[in-house]
C-alpha positions in Angstrom: -126.3 -36.4 69.1 -125.5 -35.6 65.4 -126.0 -31.8 65.7 -123.9 -31.7 68.7 -121.1 -33.5 66.8 -121.6 -30.9 63.8 -121.4 -28.1 66.2 -118.1 -29.6 67.6 -116.8 -30.1 64.1 -117.6 -26.5 63.3 -115.8 -25.2 66.3 -112.8 -27.5 65.6 -112.6 -26.2 62.0 -112.6 -22.7 63.3 -109.5 -23.5 65.3 -111.1 -23.9 68.8 -111.0 -26.7 71.2 -114.3 -27.5 72.9 -114.1 -27.6 76.7 -117.7 -27.9 77.9 -121.3 -27.0 77.2 -122.7 -24.5 79.7 -126.0 -23.6 80.7 -126.6 -19.8 81.1 -127.1 -20.1 85.0 -126.2 -16.8 86.3 -124.4 -15.9 83.1 -125.4 -13.3 80.5 -127.7 -15.3 78.3 -127.1 -16.1 74.6 -130.7 -15.0 73.9 -129.8 -11.4 74.9 -126.5 -11.7 73.1 -128.2 -12.6 69.9 -130.7 -9.7 70.2 -127.9 -7.2 70.8 -125.9 -8.7 67.8 -129.0 -7.9 65.7 -129.0 -4.3 67.1 -132.1 -4.8 69.1 -132.3 -3.0 72.4 -128.5 -2.8 72.1 -125.9 -0.2 73.3 -124.4 1.9 70.7 -121.4 0.5 69.0 -119.3 1.6 66.0 -119.9 -0.4 62.9 -117.4 -2.8 61.9 -116.4 -4.8 58.9 -114.5 -7.6 60.7 -113.3 -8.6 64.1 -109.4 -8.2 64.4 -106.9 -10.2 66.6 -107.0 -7.4 69.4 -110.7 -8.0 70.0 -110.2 -11.7 70.1 -107.3 -11.4 72.7 -109.8 -9.2 74.8 -112.4 -12.0 74.7 -110.2 -14.7 75.9 -109.1 -15.2 79.6 -105.7 -16.2 80.7 -106.2 -19.7 79.3 -107.5 -18.5 76.2 -111.1 -19.5 76.8 -114.4 -18.0 76.2 -118.1 -18.7 75.6 -119.6 -19.1 72.2 -123.1 -19.8 70.8 -123.5 -20.8 67.0 -126.8 -19.9 65.1 -129.3 -22.7 64.5 -127.4 -25.3 66.6 -130.2 -26.0 69.0 -129.2 -29.3 70.5 -126.3 -29.9 73.0 -124.1 -26.9 72.7 -126.9 -24.8 71.0 -127.6 -21.2 70.2 -129.5 -20.8 73.6 -126.7 -22.2 75.6 -123.0 -21.4 75.8 -120.2 -23.7 74.7 -117.1 -22.9 76.5 -113.9 -23.2 74.1 -110.3 -22.6 74.1 -108.2 -20.7 71.6 -104.4 -20.9 72.2 -103.1 -20.1 68.6 -102.0 -16.8 67.5 -104.4 -16.7 64.6 -107.9 -15.2 64.6 -110.6 -18.0 65.0 -112.4 -18.7 61.9 -115.9 -17.9 63.1 -117.9 -15.9 60.6 -121.3 -14.6 60.0 -122.2 -17.8 58.3 -124.1 -19.2 60.0 -123.5 -16.7 62.7 -122.0 -16.6 66.2 -122.1 -14.6 69.5 -119.2 -14.9 71.9 -118.7 -13.7 75.5 -115.7 -13.4 77.5 -115.7 -15.6 80.8 -116.0 -12.5 82.9 -118.9 -11.1 80.9 -117.2 -7.9 80.0 -116.7 -8.4 76.2 -119.3 -9.3 73.5 -118.4 -10.2 70.0 -120.8 -11.3 67.3 -121.3 -11.6 63.7 -124.7 -12.4 62.3 -126.2 -12.7 58.8 -128.9 -10.0 57.9 -130.8 -8.5 55.0 -127.9 -6.1 54.5 -125.2 -8.6 54.8 -123.3 -9.7 58.0 -123.6 -7.4 61.0 -120.4 -7.4 63.2 -120.7 -6.2 66.9 -117.8 -5.7 69.3 -118.6 -4.3 72.9 -116.3 -4.1 75.9 -117.4 -3.0 79.4 -120.8 -4.9 78.5 -122.5 -4.5 81.8 -121.6 -0.8 82.1 -123.0 -0.3 78.6 -126.2 -2.1 79.1 -126.6 -0.1 82.3 -126.2 3.0 80.5 -128.7 1.8 77.7 -131.2 1.0 80.3 -130.9 4.3 82.1 -131.5 6.1 78.9 -134.7 4.4 78.5 -136.3 6.3 81.0 -136.5 9.4 78.7 -138.8 8.3 75.9 -141.1 11.2 75.0 -144.8 10.7 73.7 -143.6 12.0 70.3 -140.9 9.4 70.2 -143.3 6.8 71.1 -145.7 7.9 68.4 -142.9 7.8 65.8 -141.9 4.4 66.8 -145.5 3.0 66.7 -146.1 4.8 63.2 -143.3 2.6 61.7 -144.5 -0.8 62.9 -144.9 -3.4 61.6 -142.1 -2.1 59.1 -140.4 -5.1 57.4 -141.2 -8.0 59.7 -138.8 -10.7 60.2 -140.9 -13.1 62.1 -144.7 -12.4 61.3 -145.7 -15.9 62.0 -144.4 -15.6 65.5 -147.0 -12.7 65.8 -149.7 -14.9 64.9 -148.9 -17.3 67.6 -149.0 -14.6 70.3 -151.3 -11.9 69.5 -154.4 -13.7 70.6 -153.0 -13.6 74.1 -152.5 -9.8 74.4 -154.9 -8.4 77.0 -155.4 -5.2 75.1 -156.7 -7.0 72.0 -160.4 -6.2 71.5 -163.2 -8.6 70.8 -163.2 -7.3 67.1 -159.4 -8.2 66.6 -159.7 -11.6 68.1 -162.6 -12.3 65.9 -160.4 -11.3 63.0 -157.8 -13.6 64.3 -160.1 -16.5 64.0 -159.5 -16.6 60.2 -155.7 -16.9 60.8 -155.1 -18.8 64.0 -157.3 -20.3 66.6 -154.7 -21.5 69.3 -155.7 -18.5 71.7 -159.2 -20.1 72.0 -157.8 -22.5 74.6 -157.7 -19.8 77.3 -160.4 -17.4 75.8 -163.4 -16.6 78.0 -164.9 -13.7 76.0 -168.6 -14.5 75.1 -168.6 -12.5 71.8 -165.3 -14.3 70.7 -166.6 -17.6 71.6 -170.1 -17.0 69.8 -168.0 -16.0 66.8 -165.9 -19.1 67.1 -169.0 -21.5 67.2 -170.3 -19.7 64.1 -166.9 -20.0 62.1 -167.1 -21.9 58.8 -163.9 -23.7 59.7 -164.8 -26.7 61.9 -161.2 -26.6 63.5 -162.0 -23.1 64.8 -165.5 -24.4 66.1 -164.0 -27.5 67.7 -161.0 -25.8 69.5 -163.0 -24.4 72.5 -164.9 -27.8 73.0 -161.4 -29.6 73.0 -160.0 -27.2 75.5 -159.8 -27.5 79.3 -161.1 -23.9 79.6 -163.2 -22.0 78.7 -166.7 -23.1 79.9 -169.0 -23.0 77.0 -172.7 -22.0 77.5 -175.6 -24.4 76.5 -176.4 -22.2 73.5 -172.6 -22.4 72.3 -172.7 -26.1 72.5 -175.9 -26.5 70.8 -174.5 -24.2 68.0 -171.4 -26.5 67.9 -173.3 -29.7 67.5 -175.7 -28.3 64.9 -172.9 -27.0 62.7 -170.7 -30.1 63.0 -170.7 -31.8 59.5 -169.4 -35.1 60.9 -172.2 -37.0 62.6 -169.6 -39.0 64.7 -168.2 -35.7 65.9 -171.7 -34.3 66.7 -172.4 -37.2 69.1 -168.9 -36.7 70.6 -169.8 -32.9 71.2 -173.0 -33.9 72.6 -171.4 -36.4 75.0 -169.0 -33.6 76.1 -171.8 -31.0 76.5 -173.6 -33.4 78.8 -170.7 -34.1 80.8 -170.1 -30.4 81.3 -173.6 -29.8 82.5 -175.0 -28.3 79.2 -178.9 -28.6 78.7 -179.6 -29.8 75.1 -183.0 -29.4 73.4 -185.3 -32.5 72.7 -185.1 -31.8 68.9 -181.4 -32.0 69.0 -181.6 -35.5 70.2 -184.2 -36.2 67.4 -181.5 -35.1 64.9 -178.8 -37.1 66.4 -180.9 -40.4 66.5 -181.9 -40.0 62.8 -178.2 -39.9 61.6 -175.6 -42.5 60.9 -174.4 -42.3 64.5 -177.7 -43.3 65.9 -176.2 -46.1 68.0 -173.6 -43.7 69.7 -176.4 -41.1 70.3 -178.5 -43.7 71.9 -176.0 -43.8 74.7 -176.3 -40.1 75.5 -177.1 -39.6 79.2 -179.5 -36.8 78.6 -181.7 -38.7 75.9 -185.4 -38.1 76.5 -187.3 -41.2 77.8 -189.8 -41.0 74.8 -187.0 -42.3 72.6 -186.5 -45.6 74.5 -189.3 -47.6 73.2 -188.2 -47.0 69.5 -184.6 -48.0 70.6 -185.7 -51.1 72.5 -187.3 -52.3 69.1 -184.7 -51.0 66.6 -183.4 -53.2 64.0 -179.8 -52.6 65.1 -179.0 -54.8 68.2 -176.4 -52.2 69.2 -179.4 -49.7 69.8 -181.4 -52.2 71.6 -178.5 -53.0 74.0 -178.0 -49.2 74.5 -181.7 -49.0 75.6 -180.9 -51.5 78.4 -178.9 -48.6 80.2 -182.2 -46.9 81.0 -183.8 -50.1 82.5 -185.9 -48.3 84.9 -187.4 -46.1 82.4 -188.6 -49.1 80.1 -192.0 -50.6 80.3 -192.3 -54.1 81.7 -193.1 -55.5 78.2 -190.1 -53.8 76.6 -188.0 -55.4 79.5 -189.3 -58.9 78.9 -188.7 -58.5 75.0 -185.1 -57.4 75.6 -184.5 -60.4 78.1 -185.5 -62.8 75.4 -183.9 -61.0 72.6 -182.4 -63.1 69.6 -179.1 -61.3 70.0 -176.8 -62.4 72.8 -175.3 -59.0 73.4 -178.8 -57.5 74.0 -179.8 -60.4 76.2 -176.6 -59.9 78.4 -177.1 -56.2 78.5 -180.7 -56.8 79.7 -179.7 -59.3 82.1 -177.0 -57.0 83.8 -179.5 -54.2 83.8 -182.1 -56.4 85.3 -179.9 -57.7 88.1 -178.7 -54.3 89.4 -181.9 -54.7 91.6 -183.1 -58.3 91.5 -180.5 -60.9 92.8 -178.6 -62.7 90.0 -178.7 -66.6 90.3 -175.8 -68.7 90.0 -176.7 -70.1 86.7 -177.3 -66.7 85.1 -173.9 -65.6 86.3 -172.1 -68.7 85.0 -173.6 -68.0 81.6 -172.3 -64.7 81.2 -169.7 -64.3 78.5 -167.7 -61.9 80.8 -168.4 -62.0 84.6 -166.6 -58.7 85.4 -169.7 -56.3 84.6 -171.7 -58.4 87.1 -169.0 -58.3 89.7 -168.9 -54.4 89.3 -172.7 -53.6 89.6 -175.0 -56.5 90.0 -177.0 -57.6 93.0 -176.0 -61.2 93.4 -177.9 -64.1 95.0 -176.8 -64.5 98.6 -175.1 -68.0 98.1 -173.3 -66.8 95.0 -172.2 -63.7 96.7 -170.8 -65.7 99.6 -168.9 -67.9 97.5 -167.3 -65.0 95.4 -166.2 -63.0 98.3 -163.9 -65.9 99.1 -162.8 -66.5 95.6 -159.2 -67.5 95.1 -158.7 -64.8 92.6 -158.0 -61.5 94.5 -159.0 -59.4 91.3 -162.5 -61.0 91.7 -162.6 -60.1 95.3 -161.3 -56.5 94.6 -163.8 -55.9 92.0 -166.7 -57.1 94.4 -165.5 -54.7 97.0 -166.5 -51.7 95.0 -169.8 -53.3 94.0 -172.5 -50.9 95.4 -174.9 -53.7 95.6 -172.8 -55.9 98.0 -174.4 -57.0 101.2 -173.2 -55.7 104.6 -172.2 -59.4 105.5 -170.0 -59.7 102.4 -168.6 -56.2 103.1 -167.6 -57.4 106.6 -165.9 -60.5 105.1 -163.9 -58.3 102.6 -162.9 -56.0 105.3 -160.8 -58.8 106.7 -159.4 -60.0 103.4 -155.7 -60.8 103.2 -155.0 -58.9 100.3 -154.2 -55.1 100.6 -155.8 -54.0 97.4 -159.0 -55.6 98.3 -159.3 -53.8 101.7 -158.0 -50.6 100.0 -160.8 -50.7 97.5 -163.5 -51.6 100.3 -162.3 -48.6 102.4 -163.7 -46.1 99.8 -167.4 -47.4 99.8 -169.9 -44.8 100.5 -172.0 -47.2 102.5 -169.5 -47.5 105.3 -169.7 -45.6 108.6 -166.6 -43.7 109.4 -166.1 -46.2 112.4 -166.3 -49.1 110.0 -163.9 -47.4 107.5 -161.4 -46.8 110.3 -161.4 -50.3 111.1 -160.4 -51.4 107.6 -156.6 -51.6 107.3 -155.9 -50.0 103.9 -152.9 -48.8 101.9 -152.8 -45.2 100.6 -149.9 -43.6 98.9 -150.3 -39.9 99.7 -147.8 -38.9 96.9 -150.0 -40.3 94.1 -152.2 -38.1 92.1 -155.7 -38.3 93.6 -159.1 -37.3 92.1 -162.4 -36.4 93.9 -164.6 -39.4 94.7 -167.8 -39.0 92.7 -169.9 -40.0 95.7 -168.4 -37.4 98.0 -168.9 -34.8 95.2 -172.5 -35.6 95.1 -172.7 -34.8 98.9 -171.0 -31.4 98.5 -174.2 -29.5 99.2 -174.9 -31.6 102.3 -173.5 -29.8 105.4 -174.1 -32.8 107.7 -172.4 -35.2 105.4 -169.5 -33.0 104.9 -169.1 -32.6 108.7 -169.3 -36.6 108.9 -166.6 -37.1 106.1 -164.3 -34.3 107.1 -163.3 -36.4 109.9 -162.8 -39.6 107.9 -159.8 -41.7 108.6 -159.1 -42.0 104.8 -157.1 -39.1 103.4 -158.9 -39.4 99.9 -162.3 -38.8 101.4 -161.1 -35.8 103.3 -159.4 -34.5 100.1 -162.6 -35.0 98.2 -164.6 -32.9 100.8 -161.9 -30.1 100.5 -163.0 -29.9 96.9 -166.3 -28.5 97.8 -166.9 -25.0 96.6 -168.3 -24.0 100.1 -168.3 -25.8 103.4 -169.6 -24.9 106.9 -167.1 -22.8 109.1 -166.3 -25.7 111.4 -165.4 -28.1 108.5 -163.2 -25.4 106.9 -161.5 -25.0 110.3 -160.9 -28.7 110.7 -159.6 -29.3 107.2 -157.4 -26.3 107.4 -155.6 -28.1 110.1 -155.5 -31.3 108.4 -152.3 -33.4 108.8 -152.3 -34.3 105.1 -151.1 -31.3 103.3 -152.9 -32.1 100.0 -156.2 -31.7 102.0 -155.1 -28.2 102.6 -154.0 -27.8 99.1 -157.4 -28.7 97.7 -159.1 -26.6 100.1 -157.0 -23.6 99.0 -157.7 -24.5 95.3 -161.4 -25.2 95.5 -163.2 -23.8 98.5 -164.0 -20.2 98.5 -164.1 -20.2 102.3 -160.5 -21.2 102.9 -159.0 -19.2 105.6 -156.2 -16.5 105.1 -153.6 -18.2 107.4 -153.9 -21.4 105.8 -153.6 -20.0 102.2 -150.4 -18.2 103.3 -149.1 -21.6 104.6 -150.0 -23.4 101.5 -148.2 -20.7 99.4 -145.0 -21.6 101.0 -144.8 -24.8 99.1 -147.4 -24.5 96.2 -147.5 -21.9 93.3 -150.5 -23.0 91.4 -151.4 -25.9 89.0 -152.6 -26.4 85.4 -156.2 -26.8 86.7 -156.3 -24.2 89.3 -153.7 -21.5 88.0 -152.8 -18.9 90.6 -154.1 -20.5 93.6 -153.6 -20.0 96.4 -152.2 -16.5 95.7 -155.2 -15.4 93.7 -157.7 -16.7 96.2 -160.1 -14.0 97.5 -159.2 -14.8 100.9 -155.4 -14.5 100.5 -153.9 -11.8 102.8 -152.7 -8.7 101.3 -152.0 -6.4 104.1 -148.8 -6.9 106.2 -147.0 -8.6 103.4 -144.1 -6.2 103.4 -142.7 -8.0 106.4 -141.5 -10.7 103.9 -139.5 -8.2 101.8 -136.2 -9.7 103.6 -137.5 -13.1 104.3 -134.8 -15.9 103.6 -137.3 -17.6 101.3 -137.5 -16.2 97.8 -141.2 -17.5 97.6 -142.3 -15.2 100.5 -140.2 -12.2 99.3 -142.4 -12.4 96.2 -145.5 -11.6 98.3 -144.1 -8.2 99.5 -145.1 -6.5 96.4 -148.8 -7.6 96.9 -148.9 -5.4 99.9 -151.0 -2.2 99.3 -148.3 -0.3 101.2 -145.5 -1.4 98.8 -143.9 1.2 96.6 -141.9 1.4 93.4 -138.8 1.4 95.5 -139.6 -2.1 96.8 -140.1 -3.1 93.1 -136.8 -1.7 92.3 -135.1 -3.7 95.1 -136.6 -6.9 94.0 -135.5 -6.4 90.4 -132.0 -7.1 91.8 -132.9 -10.2 94.0 -130.8 -13.1 93.8 -133.7 -15.4 93.2 -135.3 -15.7 89.6 -139.0 -16.1 90.9 -138.6 -13.0 92.8 -137.2 -11.0 89.9 -140.1 -12.3 87.7 -142.5 -11.1 90.1 -141.0 -7.6 90.0 -141.0 -7.9 86.2 -144.6 -8.1 85.9 -145.3 -5.3 88.5 -147.0 -2.2 86.7 -144.7 0.1 88.8 -141.6 -1.4 87.3 -139.5 1.6 85.9 -138.7 1.6 82.1 -135.0 1.3 82.9 -135.6 -2.0 85.1 -137.8 -3.5 82.4 -135.0 -2.9 79.9 -132.5 -4.4 82.6 -134.5 -7.5 83.0 -134.4 -8.2 79.2 -130.8 -9.4 79.9 -131.8 -11.6 83.0 -130.2 -14.9 83.0 -133.6 -16.5 83.5 -135.9 -17.0 80.5 -139.0 -16.7 82.4 -137.8 -13.2 83.8 -137.0 -12.0 80.3 -140.2 -13.1 78.9 -142.2 -11.4 81.7 -140.2 -8.1 81.3 -141.1 -8.3 77.5 -144.7 -8.4 78.4 -144.5 -5.4 80.9 -146.4 -2.2 79.5 -143.7 0.0 81.0 -141.1 -1.2 78.5 -140.1 1.7 76.1 -141.7 1.6 72.7 -138.4 1.8 70.8 -137.3 -1.5 72.7 -140.5 -3.2 72.5 -140.7 -2.6 68.7 -137.3 -4.1 68.3 -138.4 -7.2 70.3 -141.2 -7.7 67.7 -138.6 -8.2 65.1 -136.4 -10.8 67.0 -136.9 -14.5 66.6 -136.6 -15.3 70.3 -139.1 -12.5 71.5 -141.6 -11.7 68.7 -144.3 -14.0 69.9 -143.9 -12.8 73.6 -143.4 -9.0 72.7 -146.7 -9.2 70.7 -148.6 -9.9 73.9 -147.5 -6.5 75.5 -150.6 -4.5 76.3 -148.9 -1.2 75.6 -149.0 -1.8 71.9 -151.5 0.5 70.5 -154.6 -1.1 69.0 -154.2 0.2 65.5 -150.7 -1.2 65.5 -152.0 -4.6 66.7 -154.5 -4.5 63.6 -151.6 -3.8 61.3 -149.5 -6.6 62.9 -152.3 -9.1 62.4 -152.8 -8.1 58.9 -149.2 -8.8 58.2 -149.3 -11.9 60.1 -152.3 -13.0 58.2 -150.7 -12.2 54.8 -147.6 -14.3 55.9 -149.8 -17.3 56.9 -151.6 -17.2 53.7 -148.3 -17.1 51.9 -147.1 -20.1 53.8 -150.0 -22.2 52.8 -149.9 -21.5 49.1 
């Protein structure tokens, strides 16, 4: 609230009355006003020293009101929002170029601004703003090759925001592997979405551990086994080496045996002993290790231990080791009541141990519902106890039981369970393990439980009859998961899912970027009432630049954003969209390669657009290298 109050105080001292704070909505956006005030992609206007009373009168409506944004006031009424103010005195408002302001008439016709710059305060006064912007956009069509070359020869010039370039340049699709490898010495953030093998190899060999670890921390990309191995070997921290090894194993990487040897001889030996891919030849040494934590870790591989080692662990002097050995032993052999009663914590036994029949019969009727719910997921539970829990009075117990893999679908259907379809759901591991089994997928695709059908839909490939069934599933999340994960998803279902889903972080672009998504015939949606469907018209191979030009003027921002990314966008329309009320549309237009060079070069020097503009693929490669050099120098200076 403090910054909002300071802004209001500033406006009050300027002789203005605050009326309300206004989101840009359909208004001309403050961001575009700031850019024009700095002379970037702006209509021509005569230089002024100050704003006289005549301009302020033209700015105000009949009630003396206008819109204003003040530089560096970013909370409440900030420099990305308008603040509606009223000026009723006969004097000129005391707004100046310190800290700087931009003001807009309520009808959007008049723009006044004063902003600080290297050469002093820059004053701007424009009337007929929409008309002037239209003239400036139309003029953008006529940039020549010679003019473009002259523009790029002058870039980077005197950069205003070089650190913003550093943030964005790695996401420019025109950047070569060589440039991205150079960028590793300056900024590694782009690695979170990078899938270029040469760049990832260079990142894994980089001397900075932060650079090496960034791809391993990212959701994407998928590292190769060799890249994981290089990362683990180069990691100076033993603890983090084991962490990377754990992550590599979880992501399916194959690690060599000698790497396990190295991890087990380091100070993080105990953590390394828990690695799932650990070769069995190491188990005897771990089972006899002086550290009880290592001996306890060996118990996790009970079936790989020799009988003599098992007996030794069961009688170990350390209670933690004996407990781990008992739990491991009784995943197969029934656990007697006296052993269960002596456990320091019964929960691990309830979760995974085979229990003696009389003990199990008692526990499935335990007064504690949490005990029964834990037992309901125990894979070693007997069919008799499963039947008892299927009639449990507690909803959570029955709901847990309903997800057991050993139930037939008839049994599952008979269990009354609760399932909230609105909650986030994850693929059941046991269903995922069966994704390659066509018969299992047929059986589970008709399950009464939505979570099981959702888990089936996550399979990369499914038999045609299973796909056809899931594509008609009453649970729309089943259809969504099929659209996201299954390469066999049908075109009509993908189009139906598109009506209400536009991609997620884990599956960006789906369903629209699915290989089976229809393309032909989409022009019929050009006049559809739904903006989401109108977006599709430009994906039709029969669409033309005229269709792009039409959608540039669509009333819905998502449609204009789709037009803004189209390679057939005219230079004039690209410039027009830089003034769009919606930030996502402006950002997309700034990335379109049809943007004139003189406009794009200006955007590179604007605070609000520099990091986005530098991702535009029309920037020549030599210019990108110069930009990177300047950004690197700025980053080095900032750390000194």
